[in-house]
C-alpha positions as CSV (number, residue, x, y, z in Angstrom):
1,M,110.5,117.7,80.9
2,P,107.3,115.6,80.6
3,K,104.3,117.5,79.3
4,Q,101.7,118.3,82.0
5,L,98.1,117.7,81.0
6,S,95.0,119.4,82.3
7,N,92.5,117.5,84.3
8,E,90.2,117.6,81.2
9,Q,92.9,116.0,79.0
10,R,93.6,113.3,81.6
11,R,89.9,112.6,81.9
12,E,89.6,112.4,78.1
13,I,92.5,110.0,77.8
14,L,91.0,107.7,80.4
15,L,87.6,107.8,78.8
16,L,88.9,107.2,75.3
17,R,91.0,104.2,76.6
18,A,87.9,102.8,78.3
19,M,86.2,103.0,74.9
20,D,89.0,100.8,73.5
21,Y,90.9,103.5,71.6
22,T,94.5,102.7,70.9
23,K,97.2,104.8,72.5
24,Q,98.0,106.3,69.1
25,D,94.3,107.1,68.4
26,I,94.1,108.8,71.8
27,A,97.3,110.8,71.1
28,D,95.9,112.0,67.8
29,E,92.6,112.9,69.5
30,V,94.1,114.8,72.4
31,D,96.9,116.2,70.3
32,V,99.8,114.8,72.4
33,S,102.5,112.2,71.7
34,R,101.8,108.5,72.2
35,N,104.5,108.5,74.9
36,T,102.6,111.2,76.8
37,V,99.4,109.1,76.6
38,S,101.3,106.0,77.9
39,R,102.9,107.9,80.7
40,H,99.6,109.4,81.9
41,L,97.7,106.1,81.7
42,T,100.4,104.5,83.8
43,E,100.3,107.4,86.3
44,M,96.5,107.3,86.6
45,R,96.5,103.5,86.9
46,E,99.0,103.8,89.7
47,E,97.0,106.5,91.5
48,I,94.0,104.2,91.4
49,E,95.8,101.0,92.4
50,N,97.7,102.6,95.2
51,S,94.7,104.3,96.7
52,E,93.0,102.9,99.7
53,H,89.7,104.2,98.2
54,R,89.9,103.2,94.5
55,E,86.5,104.4,93.6
56,M,87.3,107.9,95.0
57,A,90.6,108.0,93.2
58,L,88.9,107.2,90.0
59,A,86.2,109.8,90.7
60,E,88.8,112.5,91.3
61,I,90.2,111.8,87.8
62,L,86.8,111.6,86.1
63,F,84.7,114.3,87.8
64,E,85.1,118.0,88.2
65,P,85.3,119.0,91.9
66,D,81.7,120.2,92.0
67,D,80.5,116.8,90.8
68,L,82.3,114.9,93.5
69,L,79.8,115.4,96.3
70,P,76.8,113.8,94.4
71,F,79.1,110.9,93.5
72,V,80.3,110.4,97.1
73,L,76.7,110.6,98.4
74,E,75.5,108.1,95.7
75,Q,78.3,105.7,96.7
76,A,77.2,106.0,100.3
77,G,73.6,105.4,99.4
78,I,72.5,108.9,100.4
79,S,70.1,111.0,98.3
80,L,71.0,114.7,98.0
81,S,67.4,115.5,98.8
82,D,67.7,113.5,102.1
83,L,70.3,115.9,103.4
84,N,69.3,118.8,105.5
85,E,71.2,122.1,105.3
86,D,73.3,121.4,108.4
87,V,74.6,118.0,107.2
88,L,75.3,119.4,103.8
89,Q,77.2,122.3,105.2
90,R,79.4,120.0,107.3
91,L,80.1,117.8,104.3
92,V,81.1,120.7,102.1
93,S,83.3,122.4,104.8
94,K,85.5,119.4,105.5
């Protein structure tokens, strides 16, 4: 059975790859096999490529859930300080 990684480990793998680490270097850093790194990179690439909203798919991998709202607002060109309590509550409750 393939090894399941935490969101933190998946995030670390993606960030290390973006910093041009080799798959073996990433495996050593995250303490998993090279095959596990390869499999998860492929899965994450497919998640992003198959998503209608690629930026959001990438954000879901890279950010903790609490950090997603500021990211989404920034992508929409909305400042958090521009939101009133009612609008903020509707966004969070969806």
